[in-house]
TITORLO-455418 format. One record per residue (C-alpha): x, y, z; residue in three letters. Coordinates in steps of 0.2 Angstrom, whole numbers, plus 5000, padded with zeros to 4 digits. Layout:
<rs>
XYZALA;...
</rs>
This chain:
<rs>
500050005000MET;501550125002LYS;501950104984GLN;500150124979VAL;500050284989ALA;501550354981LEU;500950304964LEU;499250384968LEU;500150554972VAL;501050544955LEU;499550494946LEU;498550634954LEU;499850764950ALA;500050694932ALA;498250704928SER;496850824934ALA;495650714924HIS;494350594931ILE;492850484926SER;491550364932LEU;492150194931HIS;491050034928HIS;491049894916PRO;489549974908SER;490550114902VAL;490950144883TYR;492850134882ASP;494150074869PRO;495049994884ASN;493749854888THR;493549804906TYR;494749654907ASP;496349604915ASP;497349684901ASN;496649854905HIS;496649874924ARG;497550034923ASP;496550114909ALA;496150304910ASN;495450334893LYS;493750384899ALA;494550514910SER;495150624895ASP;494350794896PRO;493250864881LEU;493751044875ASP;494051114858GLY;493450954849LEU;492350924834THR;490650844837PHE;491250674832ASP;492750684844GLN;491750744859TRP;490050664857TRP;489950494867TRP;491750534872HIS;492250484854GLY;491850304860TYR;490150274851LEU;490950114842ASN;491750054859ASN;490249974868PRO;490549874884PRO;490749684883ILE;489049604881ALA;488849524898ARG;487249544910PRO;488249624923ASP;488949764911ASN;487349864913VAL;487249994927PHE;485649974937GLU;484650124943LEU;483450074957PRO;481950184956ALA;481750284972ASN;483350224978GLY;485150264977LYS;486750204967VAL;488550214971LYS;489850254957ALA;491750244957TRP;492450414951ILE;494350414949ALA;495650464937ASN;496150284933SER;495250124934ARG;496750064944THR;495950114961PHE;494250034958THR;493649854960PRO;493849844941TYR;495749884942GLY;496749824956TRP;495649794971PRO;497149784983ASP;497549964978ARG;495850034983MET;495650144998PHE;494950065013LYS;493650195015ASN;493250264997PRO;491650345003GLU;492550465015ASP;493450625011VAL;495150615019ILE;495550785028GLU;494150865019PRO;494751045019PHE;496651015017THR;497750945004THR;498450775008SER;499350635000GLN;497650574994TYR;496850734988VAL;497650874979GLN;496251004977TRP;497051094962ASN;497050924953ASN;495250934952ILE;495251114948HIS;494751184965THR;495451294978ASN;494751184992ASN;493251064995ARG;492051214996SER;492351254978ASP;491751084971LEU;490451124958ALA;489450954956GLY;489350794946CYS;487750734938VAL;486950574930LEU;485850594915GLY;484750474906ILE;484150444888SER;482550334885TYR;483250254870LYS;484150084870SER;485050104853ASP;486450224856ARG;486650254837PHE;484950334837GLN;485450454851ILE;485950634848LYS;486450774860PRO;484650824861GLU;484150654867ASP;485150694883PHE;484250864882GLY;484950984870GLU;483751114864SER;483151084846ALA;483451264842ALA;485351234841TYR;485351084830LEU;484851014813SER;483250914812PRO;483650764823PHE;482350664832PRO;481750764847LYS;481550624860VAL;482550714874ARG;483050654891ALA;483750744907VAL;484850754922ILE;484050644935PHE;485350654950SER;486450794956VAL;487850774969ALA;488450954974HIS;489950884984ASP;490750794969CYS;492050754965PRO;492750734983ALA;492650544986ARG;493150394975TRP;491450304979LEU;490050434976GLN;488250404981THR;486850474969PHE;485050474973GLN;483850414960VAL;482050484958PRO;480550374954ASN;481150344936LEU;479950244924PRO;480550084916ALA;481750084901CYS;481150034883PRO;481649854879ASN;482449844896GLY;483949964892MET;484250154892CYS;485850244889GLN;486550354903CYS;488050464906ALA;489050544920TRP;489350734917PHE;490550854926TRP;491151034923VAL;492451094935HIS;492651284940LYS;493751384930SER;495151384944TYR;496351264935GLY;496651204918GLY;495851224902THR;493951254902ASP;493251084898GLN;491850964901ILE;491750784905TYR;490550654898MET;490650464902THR;489250364893PRO;488650194900PHE;487350074898GLN;485950074911CYS;484250014916LYS;482950064929VAL;482549924941THR;481049914953GLY;480050044942ALA;478250064946SER;476950044932ALA;476150204937SER;477750304937ALA;477550474928SER;478550494912PRO;479950604911VAL;479450774904ASP;480650764890VAL;479650884879ALA;480051024890HIS;481850984893ALA;482951144891LYS;484851184894PRO;485151254912PRO;485451444914ARG;486351544927LYS;485051624939CYS;485751744953TRP;484051754960ASP;483351574964PRO;481551634961ALA;482151654942ASN;482951484940CYS;482351384925ARG;481651224935LEU;480951074928GLY;481850944917PRO;483651014912ARG;484850944899ASN;486750914902PRO;487951054899MET;488851054882TYR;490151184882TRP;491851244875MET;491951124861ASN;492051174842LYS;490151134839GLU;488551084846ARG;488751174863ASN;487151224873ASN;487951344886MET;488451524882HIS;489651554896GLU;491351624889PRO;493051554893ASP;493551564912HIS;491751574917PHE;491251394919ALA;489451334921PRO;489151214935SER;487951084941TYR;487551184956SER;486151294965THR;486751434954LEU;486051344939TYR;484451284947GLY;484951114952PHE;484451054969PRO;485450924978GLU;485050734975GLY;483650654965ALA;482850784953GLN;481050774958GLN;480450904946ASP;480850814929ILE;479250724927PHE;477650764918VAL;476650754935ALA;477950864945THR;478650994933ASN;478351154942PRO;478351264927VAL;476751324918ASN;477351364901TYR;476151514898VAL;476651694896SER;476251814911ARG;476352004911PRO;478052084915PHE;478252164932PRO;478152354932ALA;479752434927GLU;480852514941ALA;481652674936LYS;482952804942CYS;481752944940GLY;481152934922THR;482652844915LYS;482252674907PRO;483152524915SER;482352394903ARG;482252344884LEU;480752244879VAL;480452134863SER;478652194862SER;477252274872GLY;477452434883ASN;479252494886GLY;480852544878THR;481052444861LEU;482752504856THR;484252584863LEU;485052714851GLY;486852764850GLN;486552914861ASN;485352834873ASP;485652754890ILE;484952624902LEU;485052674920VAL;484852544935SER;483452584947PRO;484652634960ASN;485452754949CYS;487152674952LYS;487452594934TYR;487352644916ASN;487352554900LEU;487952664885TRP;488652644868PHE;490452684864GLY;491052754848GLY;491452584841ASP;489752514843GLY;490152414858ALA;489052424873LEU;489852474890TYR;489152444907LEU;489852554922GLY;489652694934THR;488852864929PRO;490552934927ASP;490852814912ARG;492052704922ASN;491752544913SER;491752374922ILE;491052264908TRP;490952274889ASP;490252174875ILE;491952174867ASN;492852084881PHE;491651964889TYR;490651894875TRP;491251844857ARG;490551974845THR;490051954827ASN;491552064822ASN;491352244819ASN;490552284802PRO;490852474805GLY;489452594800GLY;488552704812SER;486852734819GLY;487052584832TRP;485552524841ILE;485152384853ALA;483552284854SER;482752114857ILE;482152014843THR;480451914844SER;481451754846ALA;482351824861GLY;484051874855ASP;484852034862PHE;485652114847ILE;486752264842ILE;486652324824GLN;487152474814ASN;485952574803SER;486252454788ALA;485552314799GLY;487352234801GLN;487552144817ARG;488952184829ARG;488352074843PHE;487051934846THR;486751864864SER;487351684863PRO;486151534863MET;484551634867THR;483551604851ASN;481951524855ASN;482551444872VAL;481251534882GLY;479351594881VAL;479151764873GLY;478951914875PRO;480751954882TYR;481452094892ARG;483252144896LEU;483452224913GLU;484952334920LEU;484852284938THR;485352364954ASN;486852254956ALA;487552304939GLY;487052164928GLN;486152144912ILE;484952004912ILE;483851944898LEU;482151864905PHE;480751774896ASP;478951794900SER;479051654913LEU;480351754923GLY;481751634918HIS;483551704917ASP;484151664899LEU;485751764898TRP;486751884909GLU;488251994908SER;488851954926SER;490551914932TRP;490951794946ASN;490651874962ASP;490351824980GLN;488551774976ARG;489151654964GLU;490251574977GLN;488851564989ASN;487751474977TRP;489051354970VAL;489651304987GLY;489151124989PRO;488751135008PHE;487451265007ASN;485651205008PRO;484551224993ASP;483551394992PRO;482051385003PRO;480951464990ILE;481051304979TRP;480051204992LYS;478451294988THR;478451244969PHE;477051144963SER;476251114946ARG;474851234949ASN;475951384953ASN;475951484937THR;477351594943ASN;478451454950ASN;478551544966GLY;476851514975GLY;475051564971ASN;474951724982ASN;474951844968GLY;473851994968GLY;473052024985ASN;472851844990GLY;473551785006GLY;473851615015ASP;475151525025ASN;476751475017SER;478351375023ASP;479051535030TYR;477551605040GLY;475851685038PRO;475351805023ILE;473851925025THR;473051995010ALA;472452185009ASN;473652235023THR;475252345024ASP;476552355037ARG;477152535037TRP;478952585042GLY;480552495049SER;481152465031ASP;482852385029ILE;482852365010GLY;481752334995ASN;481752234978ALA;480552184965LYS;479552024967ALA;478151944956ASP;477151884971SER;476951894990ALA;477751724992LYS;479251774982THR;479351934993CYS;479251825008GLN;480651715002ALA;481751864999MET;481351925017CYS;481851745023TYR;483551755014LYS;483951915023ASN;484351865041ALA;483852045047ALA;482152035039CYS;480752005052VAL;479252055041SER;478752125024PHE;477452215013SER;477252174994TRP;476452304982ASN;475252204971SER;474552354962CYS;476052454957GLY;477852404953ASP;477852244963GLY;479052314976THR;479452204991CYS;479852305006TYR;480852205019MET;480752265037LYS;481852245052GLY;480452235064SER;478552185063ALA;477552345063PRO;475652335065SER;474652295050THR;473552425042THR;472152395028ALA;472752425010ASN;471952334995ASN;473652354985CYS;474752264998PHE;474952095005ALA;476052075021SER;476751945032GLY;478051885044THR;479451755046ILE;479151615058ASN;480351615072GLY;480951795070ARG;480451935082THR;480552125081GLY;479852285089ASN;479352455082ASN;480852555088ASN;481952465075ASN;482952375089ASN;483252235076GLY;484952185082GLY;485552115098SER;486252275106PHE;485752435096GLY;484552505084PRO;484652455065ILE;484152585053LEU;484052605034THR;485452715027GLY;487252745029ASP;488452825042ARG;489752915032PRO;491452945039GLY;492552885054SER;492952715046ASP;494052595056LEU;494052445045GLU;493152365030LEU;492752175033VAL;491552045026ASN;489952005035ALA;488551875030ALA;487151985037ASN;486852145047ILE;486852055064GLN;488551975059ASP;489152155055CYS;488552215071GLN;489452075080GLN;491052115072LYS;490852295078CYS;490552235096LEU;492152135095ALA;493152275087ARG;494152395099GLN;493452575097GLY;491952525086CYS;490452625090GLY;489352605074SER;489352505058PHE;488652505040ALA;488252355030TRP;487952335011ASP;486152265010SER;486152224992CYS;487152064993GLY;489052124992ASN;489352065011THR;490352225014LEU;490352295032CYS;491152455038TRP;491652475056LEU;491652645063LYS;492352745077SER;490952845087GLY;489252865080GLN;489252975064PRO;487653045058GLY;486352945048LEU;486152975029ASP;484552905023THR;484852955005SER;486152815002VAL;485452664995GLY;485852484998CYS;486452525016ARG;485852475033GLN;486752545049SER;486752535067GLY;487652575083VAL;488352475098VAL;487652535114ASN;488752585129ASN;490252595118ARG;491352755120LEU;492052835105SER;493852785102ASP;495052845089HIS;496352715092ARG;495852615078GLY;495952745064GLN;497652695058HIS;497152525053VAL;498152465038CYS;496752495025LEU;495152595028PHE;494052725018PHE;493752885027SER;492352945016ASN;490752875008PRO;491452884990LYS;492852764994MET;491552634999LYS;490952644981GLN;492752624976VAL;492952474987ALA;491352394979LEU;491952434962LEU;493652354965LEU;492852194971VAL;491852194954LEU;493452234944LEU;494452094953LEU;493051974950ALA;492852024932ALA;494652004927SER;496051894933ALA;497251994922HIS;498552124928ILE;500052224922SER;501352344927LEU;500652524925HIS;501852674922HIS;501852814908PRO;503352734901SER;502352584895VAL;501952544877TYR;500052554876ASP;498852604862PRO;497952694876GLU;499152834881PRO;499352894898TYR;498153044898ASN;496453104905ASP;495553004891ASN;496152834897TYR;496152844916LYS;495352674916ASP;496352584903SER;496752404905ASN;497452354888LYS;499152314895ALA;498352184907SER;497752074893ASP;498551894894PRO;499651824880LEU;499251644875ASP;499051554858ALA;499551704848LEU;500651724833PRO;502351814836PHE;501751984830ASP;500351984842LYS;501151924858TRP;502952004856TRP;503052174864TRP;501252144869HIS;500752184851GLY;501152364855HIS;502752384846LEU;502052534837ASN;501252614852ASN;502652704861PRO;502352814876PRO;502052994874ILE;503753084871ALA;504053164888ARG;505553164899PRO;504553084914ASP;503952944903ASN;505552844905VAL;505652724920PHE;507152754930GLU;508252614937LEU;509452664951PRO;510952554950ALA;511152454966ASN;509552534972GLY;507652484971GLN;506152534962VAL;504352534965LYS;503052484952ALA;501152484951TRP;500452314947ILE;498552314946THR;497152254935THR;496752424929SER;497652594927ARG;496152664938SER;496952624955PHE;498652704952THR;499252884952PRO;499052874933TYR;497152844934GLY;496052904948TRP;497252944963PRO;495752964974GLU;495352784971ARG;497052714977MET;497252614993PHE;498052715007PRO;499352585010ASN;499652494993PRO;501252414998GLU;500352315012ALA;499452155010ILE;497752145019VAL;497451975028GLU;498851895018PRO;498251715020PHE;496351745018ALA;495151815005ASP;494551985009SER;493652125001PRO;495252184993TYR;496152014988VAL;495351864980LYS;496751744977TRP;495851644963ASN;495851804954ASN;497751804952ILE;497651614949HIS;498251554966THR;497551454980ASN;498251574993ASN;499651684995ARG;500951544997SER;500551504979ASP;501051674971VAL;502451624959ALA;503451774956GLY;503551934944CYS;505151994936VAL;505952144927LEU;507052114911GLY;508152234902ILE;508852244884SER;510352354881TYR;509652414865LYS;508852584863SER;507952544847ASP;506552434850ARG;506352374832PHE;508152294834GLN;507652194849ILE;507452004849LYS;506651894862PRO;508351824867GLU;509052004870ASP;508152024887PHE;508951974903VAL;508051954919ILE;508852074932PHE;507652074947SER;506451944954VAL;505051964967ALA;504451794972HIS;503051864983ASP;502251944968CYS;500851984963PRO;500252014981ALA;500252204983ARG;499752344972TRP;501452434974LEU;502852314972GLN;504652344976THR;506052274965PHE;507852264969GLN;509052334956VAL;510852264954PRO;512352364949ASN;511752384931LEU;512852474918PRO;512252634909ALA;511152614894CYS;511752654876PRO;511152834871ASN;510352854888GLY;508952734884MET;508652544887CYS;507052444884GLN;506352344899CYS;504852234902ALA;503852164916TRP;503551974915PHE;502351864925TRP;501751684923VAL;500451624935HIS;500351444941LYS;499151324931SER;497851344945TYR;496651454936GLY;496251514919GLY;497051474902THR;498951444903ASP;499651614898GLN;501051734900ILE;501151924903TYR;502352044896MET;502252234898THR;503652324889PRO;504152504894PHE;505552624891GLN;506952634904CYS;508652694909LYS;509952664922VAL;510352804934THR;511852824945GLY;512852694935ALA;514652664938SER;515852684924ALA;516752524931SER;515152424931ALA;515252254923SER;514252224907PRO;512852104907VAL;513351944900ASP;512051944886VAL;513051824876ALA;512751684888HIS;510951714892ALA;509851564891LYS;508051514894PRO;507751454912PRO;507451274915ARG;506651184930LYS;507851104942CYS;507151004956PHE;508950994964ASP;509551174966PRO;511351104963ALA;510851074945ASN;510051244941CYS;510551344926ARG;511251504934LEU;511951654927GLY;511051774915PRO;509251704910ARG;508051764897ASN;506251784901PRO;504951644899MET;504051634882TYR;502751504883TRP;501051444876MET;501051554861ASN;500951494843GLN;502851524839ASP;504451584846ARG;504251494863ASN;505751454874ASN;504951344888MET;504651164885PRO;503251144898GLU;501651064892VAL;499951144896MET;499351144915HIS;501251134920PHE;501651324920ALA;503451374922PRO;503751504936THR;504951644941TYR;505451544957SER;506751454965THR;506251294956LEU;506851384940TYR;508451444948GLY;507951624952PHE;508551694969PRO;507451834977GLU;507952014973GLY;509252084962ALA;510051954951GLN;511851974955GLN;512451834943ASP;512051904927ILE;513652004924PHE;515251954914VAL;516151974931ALA;514951874942THR;514251744930ASN;514651584941PRO;514551464926VAL;516151404918ASN;515651344900TYR;516851204899VAL;516251024898SER;516650914913ARG;516550724915PRO;514950644919PHE;514750574937PRO;514850384938ALA;513250294933GLU;512250224947ALA;511350064943LYS;510049934950CYS;511249784948GLY;511949784931THR;510449874923LYS;510750044915PRO;509950204921SER;510650324909ARG;510750364890LEU;512250464884VAL;512550564868SER;514350514867SER;515750434878GLY;515550284890ASN;513750224893GLY;512250164884THR;512050254868ARG;510350184862THR;508850104870LEU;508049974859GLY;506349914857GLN;506649774869ASN;507749864881ASP;507349954897ILE;508150084909LEU;507950054927VAL;508150184941SER;509650154953PRO;508450104967ASN;507549974956CYS;505850064958LYS;505550134941TYR;505750064923ASN;505750144906LEU;505150034892TRP;504450034874PHE;502650004871GLY;502149914855GLY;501650084847ASP;503350164848GLY;502950264863ALA;504050264879LEU;503250224895TYR;503850264913LEU;503150164928GLY;503450034940THR;504249864937PRO;502549784935ASP;502249894919ARG;501050014928ASN;501350174918SER;501350344926ILE;502050444912TRP;502250414893ASP;502850514878THR;501150504870ASN;500250604883PHE;501350724892TYR;502450794878TRP;501950844860ARG;502550704848THR;503050724830ASN;501550604826GLY;501750414824ASN;502650374807PRO;502350194810GLY;503650064807GLY;504649954819SER;506349944827GLY;506050084838TRP;507550164847THR;507850304859ALA;509450404859SER;510250574862ILE;510850674848THR;512450774848SER;511450934849ALA;510650874865GLY;508950814859ASP;508150654866PHE;507350574852ILE;506350414848ILE;506350354830GLN;505950194820ASN;507250094810SER;506950204795ALA;507550354805GLY;505850434806GLN;505650534823ASN;504150484834ARG;504650604848PHE;505950744851THR;506250824868SER;505551004866PRO;506751154865MET;508351054870THR;509351074854SER;510951164857ASN;510351254873VAL;511751164884GLY;513551114883VAL;513750934876GLY;513950794878PRO;512250754886TYR;511550624897ARG;509750564901LEU;509450494919GLU;508050394925LEU;508150444943THR;507650364960ASN;506150484960ASN;505450414944GLY;505950564933GLN;506850574916LEU;508050714917VAL;509150774902LEU;510750854908PHE;512150934899ASP;513950914903SER;513851064915LEU;512650964926GLY;511151084920HIS;509451014920ASP;508851044902LEU;507250944901TRP;506250834913GLU;504750724912SER;504150764930SER;502450814936TRP;502050944950ASN;502450854967ASP;502750914984ASP;504550974980ARG;503951084967GLU;502751164979GLN;504151184991LYS;505251274979TRP;503951384971VAL;503251454988THR;503851634990PRO;504251625009PHE;505651495009ASN;507351565008PRO;508451534993ASP;509351374993PRO;510951385004ALA;511951304991ILE;511851454980TRP;512851554992LYS;514451464987THR;514351494969PHE;515751604961SER;516551624944ARG;517951514948ASN;516951364953ASN;516851254938THR;515551144945ASN;514351284951ASN;514251194968GLY;515751244978GLY;517651214976ASN;517651064988ASN;517850934974GLY;519050794975GLY;519750764992ASN;519850944997GLY;519051015013GLY;518551175021ASP;517251255031ASN;515551305022SER;514051395027ASP;513351225034TYR;514851165044GLY;516551095043PRO;517150975029ILE;518650865032THR;519650795017ALA;520250615017ASN;519050555030THR;517550445031ASP;516150425044ARG;515550235044TRP;513750185048GLY;512150265053SER;511650295035ASP;509850355032ILE;510050375013GLY;511150414998ASN;511150504982ALA;512350564969LYS;513350724971ALA;514750814961ASP;515650884976SER;515750874995ALA;514851034997LYS;513450974986THR;513350824997CYS;513350935012GLN;511951035005ALA;510950875002MET;511250825020CYS;510651005026TYR;509050985016LYS;508650825025ASN;508150875043ALA;508650705049ALA;510350715042CYS;511750755055VAL;513350705045SER;513850645028PHE;515250555018SER;515550595000TRP;516450464989ASN;517650564978SER;518550424969CYS;517150314963GLY;515350364958ASP;515150524968GLY;513950444981THR;513450554995CYS;513050455011TYR;511850545023MET;511850495041LYS;510650505056GLY;512050535068SER;513950585068ALA;515050425068PRO;516850455072SER;517950495057THR;519150365049THR;520550395037ALA;520050365019ASN;520850455004ASN;519350424993CYS;518150515005PHE;517750685012ALA;516550705027SER;515750835038GLY;514350885049THR;512951005050ILE;513051155062ASN;511851145076GLY;511350965073ARG;511750825085THR;511150645084GLY;511350465089ASN;510650305081SER;509250305094ASN;508350465090GLY;507250535104SER;506450375110PHE;506850225099GLY;508150165086PRO;508150235069ILE;508750115055GLN;508950115036THR;507550005028GLY;505749965029ASP;504549875041ARG;503249795030PRO;501549765036GLY;500549815052GLY;500049985044ASP;498850085055LEU;498850245045GLU;499850345032GLN;500150525035THR;501450665030ASN;502950695040ALA;504350825037ALA;505750725044SER;506050555052ILE;505950635069GLN;504250705064ASP;503650535059CYS;504250465075GLN;503350595085GLN;501750555076LYS;501950375080CYS;502150425099LEU;500550515098ALA;499550385089LYS;498650255100GLN;499250085096GLY;500850135086CYS;502350035090GLY;503450075075SER;503550185059PHE;504350195042ALA;504750355033TRP;505150395014ASP;506850475015SER;506950514997CYS;505850674999GLY;504050614997ASN;503750655015SER;502650495018MET;502550415035CYS;501850245039TRP;501250215057LEU;501250035062LYS;500549925075SER;501849825084GLY;503649815078GLN;503649715061PRO;505349655056SER;506549765046VAL;506849745028ASP;508449825023THR;508249785004THR;506949925002VAL;507750084996GLY;507250265001CYS;506650205018ARG;507050245036GLN;506150165051ASN;506150155069GLY;505150095085VAL;504350185099VAL;504850115116ASN;503350135127LYS;
</rs>
C-alpha cells in the first residue's frame, strides 16, 4: 500500500482528469485483465469536433456483452459509482490498491497525499461544483443525439426530438472515490435498456475550460407501472440564475460547452457553468423532471412593472409597453441610479458607473459577430429572444449567445441594481446575463449550502413558479403567515422587485435581518423588507406577512444590542470586513476595539464598515443598513488600521474594486513609460489594455504585447528609471484606475501592504490571480535589453535582472536593482513578466514592455553577460539549476516559445527555475558563476547491472532498443517501449505513470518498427523507427546546453536530460510536493547557491576531489569517512553538494562523500567517528546532534512491511516518530527518506527489511 499511495500521488499530479468507472462504460479499453490501469474515459472534452466529443468519441466501443455490464438504477433508491482518474483504484482495476474507506473524504478541507484539490480544479472542497447522472430513454445508442440527453432543438439540425434529462445531482462531487447518487421514481426503460452518462464541469480555477462525459449502459429496476413519464418535451439547457426565484426548473439537459460545435451553454471561457444551485439544480434526486411534477406552467404572464431611476428606462422589451430599442445616444440606468449602459463610439455596449467607468463590455466578455463598421448603432430584442446590436444598415455587431427560442416570449432585458444585464422570458426565467463571478456565485455554487427555501413551495399549479399568492391573495406558506389587503408601514431595511407575495416572503427569509414584509400588488411589485414587525393596516394594494421564528419591535431594535436603521453612516471608518448579514456586521463591531457603529451593504455584496463613534445617519444612500453598539465609548485608536476608507465615495470604490477583481484575473505593470495603444492621459484613466494575457497568439501579436507601434508619449518623465544598486517601486494592478495614473482618489491608502495575507478579503481574491492562497504566488520579474531601438530587439535580448517571488500580492511592488551598467544613448528597453501557476484560467504569459534607463551607473560596472543568456529550466535539485543570465519565459503561444512545459504545468519565476529573490547578481560577465567547459559525467548508478542512463557520446548506453529497458538505481521505476513506439515510465509491473504520447507533444506516429531511443549530439532526446523517422523529440533542448548530454532515470521516477555542466535541460516530471516547496515565495533561497562563484567549475562549491574546508553548513574534512548510521544516499558532484543534500534532510546529522568512485553521498542520522580514507570527504551540519536511537527508539535504514495503522505526511524521520508516539496503538513507523514526506504508522514492531530503498524506520519504546 505504500507504493500504491506513492503511485496515487504521482497519478493525481500527472492528471487532473477523472471519470465514472464501471463495466457498463463505453471505452476502447474494455474491462478485462489487460486494461486494469485504463484511464481513457478520464480524458477531458474541449476544443473538439462533434464526432470527437460526442459519446466521448467511443460510440463504436460498447461494453462487453455480459448481463452484469449494465448499470442498474433502482427507482426511488440510490446507486454508488466509482469516480477516479484511473480504473486502477476501483474494483475493476486492482482491488488491493483501493482505499479502505472510498466513501470518505480524507482531511476534507486540506490537501493530503490522497487529495490534491488543484488536481480537480478547485481551491478547496467548498469549491466543488457538482457531478450529475443523465438518462436517455432510447436503447439504441446510434439513434441518440445530444438532444436526446436534452439539447434544445433550436441549436441543431432536424434530429429526432425524444429528449432525456439530468436525474441525479451530487453537489459535493468529486470529493470521494465512491459517490452516492439518489435516484427519483424513474419509469422503466424501453426494451429493458436505456443509455446514461456521467457529466462534470469543473470551475474555471485550474486547467483548460472543459467538460466531462462518460456514457454507459443502464436500466431502471423496481420501476412502478404508474410512474410518471419524464417530461422530455420540455427539457431545456440550464441557465445561470442569481435569484433562485428566476431559475429555470423542471427537466434540464446536460451542459455541452467549450467544444467546436453543438454546445448548449453560452458562458465564455474562464466562466464555467456548474451543476449547482446557481444553475437551478437542487441536491439529490431531481423530483421536478416528470410530467406530473414539473413545476413550470409554460404560459406567458405579464411583465412586472418597470423600476426606474426617475424617468430613465432600465429595461428593453421585445414587444408590448416599454423601451423597444436603445439608440447610439441613449442609455439604460439601473433603478438605484448606480449603473449605466451606453454605447461607445465603436458600437460596443459598455456597462459601468455614471462617470463612464466601465466594468463590463460586449467586446471583452462575449464573442461578437465582428465589427461591420457603420453608424447609427441600436440595441434591441428580437421576437425570438435574441439581444442584438446592429448598425443602421442592419449589420449585426453582437447577438446574445444561445437565446434563440429557448424561452417563452415576449422577452425583456433588465439593467439591475447589482450592475447586471439579464435577459428574461415571460416566465421570469433568466436566459442570459452579463455578470461576472462574484461572492454570490460562490455562495450558490458551494456544495454545503442548503437548497434555496423558495424551491420548496413549487407545485404544478403555481403559474409563477413561486407560489399562488399573487395579487392580493394571502395564505400560510413554509415561512409564515401572509395576510391579503394589509400593509405594514415603516421599519424598512431594503426593497426589491417580486412577482408575488410568496416570492417577497422568500426574499425576506433569505435576509437574516428581515422580520416582516409588505408586497405592492397594484404598482411595481416592490417587496419592502422590514427589520421589525409593525402593526398591519388595511390596504387593498398590499399583502404582508412575517417570518416564523423571528421577532422584532417597532423601535427598530432589530439587532442584539442597538437599533438598526435604513441608510448609511458616512465617515469615521475603522475597517472594512465581510459580513454574512447585518447581525454578523453588528457582532464584528462589538468585537472590534473602538467600534461604536457600523454600516452594511444590504444588496448582497457582504461588505461591512466598522466605525469609530456614531456618525450621523444618511438615509439618502441606497443599499445600506446601519446601526450602533450601545454603551460603547467613541475611540479613535483604531483609525490607523492598515486599509480603511474615510469617506462614503471610497466605499463605492471598494465595491467597484471587488467587481473589477472578480471580472478580470488579468494584471499588468502600469507606468507612463509603458507601450500601450491607450496613452497615459485623461482620456484613458481606466485603461486595462496592458493587462490582457498572452496565449495561443502568433509572434506579432504576443511579442511586445502587440504594442510595438504604440510607444509612450514623448515626455522626459515617461521613462522608467532604474537606480543602479537601488530599488524601484511599480504599480501592478488589473486596471490603470487604481494607480496615480488613473484616479488617485481611488488608490488604497497603503498599497504596499497585504490585507489578511492568507485569507480572502474584500480587497484580495486569490483565485483572481490564479492561486489557491498567497503561498502559491509564483513570482514577477523585470527584464532589460541593452538596445535603445525597440525594432532591433529579439526575444533572446532580454535578461531578467530582478525577481520578486511574493508577487503579485500587493498593488505597489518593490523590485531590487543590481549594479546595472548605463544604457546606450541613455535609453534601454525593459519589460515586466509574469506567469501564473496552472491553478486557474488558460495557461498564459504576461509581458508589459516599457522604456527605461539606468541612473547612477558606475563607469566600472560589469556588462551584462547577454552572450550567455539562456532560457530558464526547471531544476528539482538546486545544485543542477541553470544559473547566470536567463531570458524571460516565452510559453504557450503559437511560435517563438522557449519553455518546454506542456499545458497545465506552468513554468514560474521561482526557486524551482533557479531564480533567487531580489536583484540577480549573477547576470554580469564578472559574476556569472558558470564555467562553460564540459566536465566528465558522474559515475552511473545502477540497479544491479541494469542501465539507468542514456548518453550522447562517451562511456554508457547510447541507444535504448525496442526490447530494452532503463531501470532507476533504486529498482523502483522502469522505462520501456510499448508496441506503438511510445516510451512508458512506471513501476516494474508495467503500471505506467507517464508516457511520451500523453505528456509531451509528439511528432506524430510514422509507424514502422525497430524503435530506438537515443540522444543526439545537439542534446535532443529522440525516439525513431528503423527508417530513421522521429516519433518524439524532447522539446526545446537542441543546442541549449553544453554537450555531451545524458538522460537519467532517477530514483524519484523522473527522466531528466542533463548537459555536461550538470544543468537540467528537460524533465518528464509532474507537479509534486517538491515543486510546491520550491515555488512557495516564503522559503529562503537554497543555501547551496551562496557558494557559487565564477571560479567554481561545478557551480556547487570548490570542495571537489578530496579537498575540505568550512562551508555555510559546517566543517568538511578531506580524506575522512564516517562509517554507519546511513539514512539514505544520492549522487553528488562535490562534498559541498553532498553537504547541502544532508542539510535539506532534517534527519541528516553528518555525511560522507565518495570522491574516487561514483560520487555517492551517504547521509547519516548521527555523527559516527571519522576514519582515514583518501577516497572520501566527510562533515557535519552545524547545530545538529544525533545518535542512532533518535528521541525514543532506534532509527534504521530499511522498511518494516505490514502492520499499517495509518499513512500520513511527515517532514522528517523525527516528525514521523513523534506522530507514532501520539497515535494510539503505534509501536513502529517507516518514513520515505527520498523526499516524498510519507510516514507509515504501524501496530507492533514488524521485522526490518533492509532491501527496500528510500526508507528509514524505527520503533517507539513505550
